[in-house]
C-alpha positions in Angstrom: 110.5 104.2 103.6 111.8 100.7 102.7 113.4 98.6 105.1 113.0 94.9 103.5 114.1 94.2 100.9 117.6 96.8 101.6 119.2 98.2 98.2 122.4 96.2 98.6 119.3 92.8 98.7 118.7 94.0 95.8 121.4 95.1 94.1 122.3 91.3 94.1 119.2 91.0 92.1 119.9 94.3 89.3 123.6 95.2 89.8 122.8 98.4 88.6 120.5 101.1 90.5 119.4 102.9 87.4 118.1 100.1 85.7 116.4 98.7 88.7 115.2 101.7 89.1 113.4 101.7 85.7 112.4 97.9 86.4 110.2 98.7 89.7 108.3 102.0 88.0 107.9 99.8 84.6 106.6 96.5 86.5 104.8 99.7 89.0 102.7 100.9 85.9 102.4 97.5 84.7 100.5 96.2 88.1 98.8 99.6 88.6 97.1 99.3 84.9 96.8 95.6 85.7 94.6 96.2 89.0 92.5 99.3 87.5 91.7 97.1 84.3 90.0 94.1 86.4 89.0 96.7 89.1 90.6 94.7 91.8 92.2 97.2 95.3 95.4 95.4 96.5 96.5 95.8 99.7 100.0 96.5 98.2 101.5 99.4 96.9 102.3 99.4 93.0 105.7 100.2 93.5 106.0 97.6 97.1 104.8 94.5 95.0 106.8 95.3 92.4 110.6 96.0 94.5 109.2 92.2 95.6 109.1 89.9 92.9 112.3 91.4 92.2 113.6 90.9 95.5 112.2 87.0 95.9 113.0 86.0 92.4 109.7 85.9 90.8 110.7 88.3 88.1 114.0 88.1 86.2 116.0 91.0 84.1 117.4 90.1 81.0 120.3 92.5 79.6 120.4 93.1 76.3 123.6 94.0 74.6 123.3 96.1 71.8 126.3 94.6 68.8 128.8 96.2 67.6 
């Protein structure tokens, strides 16, 4: 169970929970692929690492709105 960071804390960084899930999943896949390519095991699971990156601000998300 994920206790830190809490969902309300993460939603302060990314205001839409569905976008948050997509960003975490996408970043976790990137981390997993990087670890596999470098053949370096990680102590932290890719999803946990992605969530931590969002919480500490090292991963920024920019939302681009389509022009109508």
